[in-house]
C-alpha positions in Angstrom: 3.9 34.3 -0.1 1.3 36.0 1.4 -1.2 33.4 3.2 -5.1 34.4 3.2 -6.0 31.7 5.4 -5.6 31.9 9.3 -7.6 28.8 10.6 -7.7 25.5 9.6 -9.4 22.2 10.7 -7.6 18.9 10.1 -9.3 15.7 10.5 -7.1 13.4 12.2 -6.6 9.7 11.7 -8.9 8.2 14.5 -8.5 5.0 16.5 -5.7 2.7 15.7 -6.8 -0.4 14.3 -5.7 -3.3 12.3 -5.4 -2.2 8.5 -5.0 1.6 9.8 -2.0 2.4 11.7 -0.1 4.8 12.4 1.2 6.0 9.3 -1.8 8.7 9.3 -0.6 9.8 12.6 2.9 10.7 10.9 1.0 12.5 7.7 -1.1 14.3 10.3 1.7 15.5 12.3 3.6 16.7 9.2 0.8 18.6 8.3 0.3 20.5 11.4 4.0 21.2 11.8 4.0 22.7 8.1 0.9 25.1 9.1 2.5 26.2 12.1 5.6 27.2 10.5 3.4 29.5 8.2 1.8 31.1 11.2 -2.2 29.6 10.3 -3.9 28.4 13.8 -4.6 24.7 13.4 -7.5 22.9 15.1 -7.2 19.1 15.4 -10.1 16.6 15.5 -8.7 13.1 16.9 -10.0 10.8 19.4 -6.5 8.9 19.9 -4.7 10.1 22.8 -1.7 7.8 22.1 -0.7 9.5 19.0 2.0 12.5 18.3 -0.4 14.8 16.5 -2.5 15.0 19.9 0.7 15.8 22.0 1.2 19.1 23.5 2.1 21.7 21.3 1.7 19.9 17.7 -1.6 21.3 17.3 -3.3 24.8 19.0 -6.8 23.0 19.7 -7.4 19.3 20.1 -10.8 18.4 20.3 -10.9 14.2 21.1 -14.4 13.4 19.3 -14.9 10.7 16.9 -13.7 11.9 13.1 -17.5 11.7 11.8 -19.6 14.3 10.0 -21.6 14.9 13.5 -18.6 15.7 15.5 -16.9 17.5 12.9 -20.0 20.1 12.3 -20.0 20.7 15.5 -16.6 21.8 15.9 -16.7 24.1 12.9 -20.0 25.6 14.4 -17.4 26.8 17.5 -14.2 27.2 16.0 -15.2 28.9 12.7 -12.1 27.7 10.6 -11.6 29.1 7.1 -10.0 25.9 5.6 -10.2 22.2 6.3 -7.5 19.4 5.1 -9.3 16.0 4.6 -6.2 13.8 2.9 -4.2 13.5 6.3 -6.1 11.1 8.3 -6.4 8.1 6.2 -9.6 6.8 4.5 -11.4 7.6 7.9 -11.0 11.1 7.3 -11.6 11.1 3.5 -15.0 9.5 3.6 -15.9 11.8 6.7 -14.9 14.9 4.1 -17.0 13.6 1.1 -19.5 13.2 3.8 -19.7 17.2 4.8 -19.3 18.1 1.0 -22.7 15.8 -0.1 -24.4 17.4 3.3 -23.7 20.6 2.3 -22.1 21.5 6.0 -19.1 22.6 4.5 -20.8 25.3 2.2 -23.2 26.0 4.8 -20.2 27.1 6.9 -18.1 28.6 4.3 -15.2 26.0 4.7 -12.8 25.7 1.8 -11.5 22.4 1.4 -7.5 23.1 0.9 -5.6 21.1 -1.6 -7.2 18.2 -3.5 -10.6 19.2 -4.7 -14.0 17.1 -3.1 -14.5 16.2 -6.8 -11.0 15.1 -7.6 -11.4 12.8 -4.5 -14.6 11.2 -5.4 -13.5 10.5 -8.7 -10.5 8.4 -7.1 -13.1 6.7 -4.3 -16.1 6.0 -6.4 -14.5 3.1 -8.7 -17.0 3.7 -11.6 -16.1 7.5 -11.7 -12.6 6.5 -11.3 -12.6 4.0 -14.4 -14.6 6.6 -16.6 -12.0 9.4 -15.5 -9.0 7.1 -16.7 -10.6 5.9 -20.0 -11.1 9.8 -20.9 -7.2 9.5 -21.2 -6.9 6.1 -22.4 -5.3 4.6 -19.3 -5.9 1.0 -18.5 -7.9 0.0 -15.7 -8.7 -3.6 -14.5 -12.1 -4.8 -16.4 -14.6 -4.2 -13.4 -18.2 -3.8 -12.6 -19.1 -1.9 -9.9 -22.4 -3.5 -8.0 -24.9 -2.8 -5.1 -26.1 -6.4 -4.7 -24.8 -10.1 -4.5 -27.3 -11.3 -7.4 -25.8 -7.9 -9.6 -22.3 -9.5 -8.3 -22.8 -13.0 -9.6 -24.1 -11.6 -12.9 -21.1 -9.3 -13.3 -18.5 -12.2 -12.9 -20.2 -14.6 -14.9 -19.7 -11.7 -17.6 -16.3 -11.0 -17.1 -15.5 -14.6 -16.1 -13.5 -16.2 -13.2 -11.1 -16.2 -11.6 -12.3 -12.2 -10.2 -11.6 -10.4 -7.3 -13.8 -8.7 -5.1 -13.2 -5.1 -4.0 -15.0 -3.0 -1.5 -15.2 0.6 -2.5 -14.6 3.4 0.2 -12.6 1.0 2.5 -9.0 0.8 3.6 -6.6 -2.0 4.3 -8.4 -4.1 1.3 -11.3 -5.0 3.8 -14.1 -6.9 2.1 -11.7 -8.0 -0.6 -10.6 -11.6 -2.1 -10.2 -13.9 -5.0 -12.9 -15.8 -6.0 -13.1 -18.7 -8.7 -16.8 -19.5 -8.7 -20.2 -18.6 -7.5 -20.6 -20.2 -4.1 -17.2 -18.4 -3.2 -18.5 -15.2 -4.8 -21.8 -15.3 -2.7 -19.9 -15.9 0.4 -17.5 -12.7 0.0 -19.8 -10.5 -1.5 -22.0 -10.9 1.4 -19.2 -10.2 3.5 -18.0 -7.3 1.8 -21.8 -5.5 2.2 -21.2 -5.5 5.4 -18.6 -2.9 5.2 -19.9 -0.6 2.5 -22.6 -0.3 -0.2 -20.7 -0.5 -3.4 -18.3 -3.5 -4.2 -16.3 -4.2 -7.6 -16.1 -7.2 -9.6 -12.9 -7.1 -11.5 -10.8 -9.3 -13.8 -8.0 -11.1 -11.6 -4.3 -10.5 -12.7 -3.0 -12.5 -10.2 0.9 -13.0 -10.2 1.6 -9.7 -12.2 3.9 -7.4 -10.3 2.6 -4.8 -8.0 4.3 -1.1 -8.3 3.4 2.1 -6.8 4.4 5.6 -7.7 4.1 8.4 -5.2 3.5 11.9 -7.3 3.3 15.5 -6.3 1.5 18.1 -7.9 1.2 22.0 -7.2 -1.5 24.5 -8.5 0.4 25.5 -11.1 0.6 21.9 -13.0 4.3 21.0 -11.5 4.6 17.3 -11.3 7.3 15.1 -9.6 7.5 11.4 -9.0 9.4 11.1 -5.4 9.7 7.3 -5.1 8.7 4.5 -6.7 8.5 1.1 -5.1 7.9 -2.6 -6.1 6.2 -5.2 -4.1 8.7 -8.4 -3.4 5.2 -10.2 -3.7 3.0 -10.3 -6.6 -0.5 -9.2 -7.1 -2.9 -10.8 -5.1 -1.1 -9.9 -1.7 -2.0 -6.3 -0.3 0.7 -3.7 0.0 0.3 -3.5 3.4 1.0 -7.5 3.8 3.7 -7.4 1.5 7.6 -7.1 1.9 8.2 -3.5 -0.7 11.6 -2.4 -2.2 12.4 1.1 -3.1 13.3 2.1 -5.6 12.0 -0.9 -7.7 14.8 -3.3 -8.6 13.2 -5.3 -11.6 11.9 -3.0 -13.8 13.5 -2.1 -17.3 14.6 1.5 -17.7 11.4 1.5 -20.5 9.0 0.1 -17.8 9.7 2.6 -15.1 9.6 5.6 -17.3 6.4 4.5 -19.0 4.8 4.3 -15.7 6.7 7.1 -14.5 4.8 9.2 -17.3 1.4 7.7 -16.9 1.6 8.9 -13.1 2.2 12.1 -13.9 -0.8 12.1 -16.8 -3.1 10.7 -14.2 -2.7 13.0 -11.4 -2.7 16.3 -13.9 -6.1 14.5 -15.2 -7.7 14.0 -11.9 -6.6 17.8 -10.7 -5.0 16.7 -7.3 -2.9 19.4 -5.7 -0.6 17.7 -2.8 0.6 14.2 -3.1 -1.1 10.9 -4.2 -0.2 7.2 -4.8 -0.6 5.7 -7.8 -0.7 2.0 -7.9 -0.2 -0.4 -11.0 0.0 -4.0 -11.9 2.7 -4.7 -14.4 2.5 -7.8 -16.4 6.1 -9.7 -16.1 6.0 -11.1 -19.5 5.2 -8.0 -21.5 4.7 -4.0 -20.9 1.1 -4.7 -20.6 -0.2 -2.6 -17.3 -3.6 -1.9 -15.3 -3.8 1.1 -12.9 -5.1 -0.7 -9.5 -6.1 2.5 -7.8 -5.2 6.2 -7.3 -4.9 7.4 -3.5 -5.8 10.9 -3.4 -4.6 11.0 0.1 -1.5 10.5 2.1 -1.0 6.7 2.4 1.1 3.6 4.0 3.4 4.2 1.1 3.6 7.8 1.3 4.8 7.6 5.0 7.5 4.8 3.7 8.8 7.1 0.6 9.0 10.1 3.2 11.2 8.3 5.5 13.0 6.4 2.6 13.9 9.5 0.3 13.9 12.2 3.2 11.1 14.2 0.8 8.8 15.1 3.6 5.8 14.5 1.3 3.1 15.2 4.1 4.7 18.6 5.0 5.2 19.5 1.3 1.4 18.7 0.5 0.2 20.9 3.4 2.1 23.7 2.2 0.8 23.1 -1.4 -2.9 22.9 0.2 -2.0 26.8 1.2 -1.5 27.6 -2.3 2.4 27.7 -2.5 4.1 26.2 -5.5 7.0 23.5 -5.8 9.5 25.9 -6.9 8.8 28.0 -3.8 9.7 25.7 -1.2 13.0 24.7 0.1 14.2 21.1 0.3 14.2 20.6 4.1 17.1 18.1 3.9 19.4 19.8 1.5 18.2 23.3 2.4 19.7 25.0 -1.0 17.4 22.9 -3.6 13.8 23.5 -4.1 11.2 20.8 -3.7 10.8 20.1 -7.4 14.2 18.1 -7.4 13.3 14.3 -7.8 15.5 12.4 -4.8 17.7 9.9 -6.4 18.7 6.7 -3.8 22.3 5.1 -3.9 20.8 2.5 -1.6 17.9 0.1 -1.1 15.1 0.3 1.3 13.3 -2.6 2.7 9.7 -2.3 4.4 8.5 -5.7 6.0 5.2 -6.2 7.7 5.0 -7.5 11.3 1.9 -10.0 12.0 0.9 -11.0 15.5 -1.7 -13.8 14.1 -0.9 -16.3 17.3 -2.7 -13.7 19.2 -5.6 -14.6 17.7 -7.5 -17.9 17.9 -8.8 -19.4 14.7 -7.4 -16.9 12.7 -6.1 -18.3 9.3 -2.2 -17.6 8.8 -2.8 -17.0 5.4 -2.3 -13.4 3.9 -4.0 -11.9 0.7 -5.9 -9.2 -0.5 -7.0 -8.0 2.9 -4.7 -6.2 5.8 -3.9 -8.4 9.0 -0.3 -7.0 9.8 -0.3 -5.2 12.8 3.0 -2.8 11.8 5.9 -2.6 9.9 9.9 -2.3 9.9 11.9 -0.3 7.5 15.5 -1.0 6.7 18.0 0.6 4.8 21.2 -0.9 2.8 23.7 -1.0 0.1 22.2 -3.9 -1.4 18.9 -5.8 -1.5 20.7 -8.4 0.6 21.9 -6.3 3.3 18.5 -4.4 3.5 16.7 -7.6 3.9 18.8 -9.2 6.3 18.7 -6.1 8.5 14.7 -5.9 8.1 14.2 -9.6 9.0 16.1 -9.2 12.1 14.2 -6.4 13.1 10.6 -7.6 12.8 10.9 -9.0 16.4 9.9 -12.8 15.5 13.4 -13.8 17.0 14.9 -14.2 13.8 18.8 -13.8 13.1 17.9 -12.9 9.1 16.9 -14.8 6.0 19.3 -17.8 7.2 20.7 -19.3 10.3 17.5 -19.2 12.2 15.6 -22.0 14.3 14.4 -24.9 12.5 10.8 -23.9 11.0 8.5 -27.2 10.6 6.6 -27.3 7.5 4.3 -29.5 6.3 4.0 -29.0 2.9 6.7 -26.7 0.9 4.9 -26.3 -2.1 1.5 -25.4 -0.5 3.1 -22.8 1.6 4.8 -20.9 -1.2 1.9 -21.2 -3.6 -0.8 -19.9 -0.8 1.6 -17.3 1.0 1.2 -17.2 4.8 3.0 -14.7 7.2 6.0 -17.1 7.2 6.5 -17.4 3.4 9.9 -15.8 3.1 11.4 -18.1 5.9 9.7 -20.9 3.9 11.6 -19.8 0.7 14.8 -20.1 3.0 13.7 -23.7 3.6 13.1 -25.0 0.1 16.2 -23.6 -1.0 18.1 -25.8 1.8 16.0 -28.5 0.7 17.2 -28.1 -2.9 14.4 -26.7 -5.0 15.7 -24.5 -8.0 15.2 -20.8 -7.9 12.9 -21.7 -11.2 10.6 -23.9 -9.2 10.1 -21.0 -6.1 9.2 -18.8 -9.0 6.5 -20.7 -10.5 5.2 -21.4 -6.9 5.1 -18.0 -5.7 5.4 -15.8 -8.9 8.0 -13.9 -7.1 10.2 -12.2 -9.6 13.7 -14.5 -10.3 15.8 -11.4 -9.4 14.9 -11.6 -5.7 14.7 -14.8 -5.6 18.6 -15.2 -6.6 19.3 -12.3 -4.2 17.9 -14.5 -1.4 19.9 -17.6 -3.1 23.2 -15.4 -3.0 22.7 -15.3 1.1 22.4 -19.0 1.4 25.2 -19.4 -0.7 27.4 -17.0 1.3 26.4 -19.0 4.8 27.7 -22.3 3.0 30.5 -20.8 1.9 31.0 -19.1 5.5 30.4 -22.6 7.1 33.5 -24.1 5.3 35.7 -22.0 7.8 36.0 -22.9 11.7 38.8 -20.0 12.4 38.3 -16.5 11.5 42.0 -16.4 10.8 41.5 -18.5 7.9 38.9 -16.7 6.5 39.5 -15.1 3.3 39.0 -11.2 3.2 37.1 -11.2 0.4 34.6 -13.5 1.8 34.6 -11.5 4.9 33.8 -8.3 2.9 31.4 -10.3 0.8 29.5 -11.4 4.0 29.5 -7.9 5.4 
């Protein structure tokens, strides 16, 4: 394909901070690699020297400036790029891109936004526009009212009815969000949220539903594929970045899986995204009822996980689609023979487990919820969920040997720890099983799907079976094989 664009500006991820970690370095580096392969000159703005994308030879030119409209305009003035990529630097880059568009800077210097149009980005970021957009195609979103003041938030909450969740628009990592069950809690939370943003959403609470995500790719010819679907081990109420995530989903029925897949494709087509996006759902465990929680018109934390889990380089493909390629024109970089239109099929289970370092901070609550506190994550791969979770728990660097056989953890109130999640919840589940809690009781307290809990109980039971043998020679081969 003949590419007309010769020089592209990429907005990088900016400084690493809690809630905005290295996944955007991954997406930016992949995009730069894809553009280089096409012979396009690349200019990168990223003040962070400790990233791969600012390493020598990745971009043709690097400006170590903050990713803000003021500095980006200076670079555009000097470099005169023909195109700009907004969706590879996380929320910082996206917000900056919207500002550049609104203030007319992109138009003034005749810079074309590659990939997803700015209007589509605004349709997904501004919650009012987002809800309207999905209403047009009869897709359900949580009942929600966007407000710009604390008094309006209280009015909205009384209209919807408590409990409610508050979300801040235009932010990342669930900043300023949380659950409220009365006006006092809401007032406190809303005041906090307005220190980050000028718009908050007051939404019906669907705490306890399953959270499921789909990574979807679309090209300019309207070809769409879903690359990977993932399921959160923790139910809704815990931010995806704070939750253990399993890919592909394990507890959805065939009907649920295909219903949400078809909806994802319908949504990405209607919004008009070119490249990659992530659709997050809440799914009622008792029925097939669902809500679309959000659509990220950018590479997200989940996209980095999906890329590594499936071997399908989402950011790399999205950058090429931004240049005007169709999915059928790109080769799958793993198989080298099939095209990028093929949906990967996994015969293994991938587990993502967050890592917290809350002990470093004095006075910080250990509870986890809809706002992100984790500082990193690991990914493990196994043939079964048990194998993947065991490997993962050994990798998070908390001195654990897996789900079981760890040093005794002190828990004052197991019920409270299970119903109000902390960074140690998975180990509290192990302790609860050890204390004789039934799976059903753990499910009632945590709302974690029974399937996951039975799998964890399976690990515990296997440990007990092994404990019955003191001699390796006497250990039956079947039990050894099952344990491995």
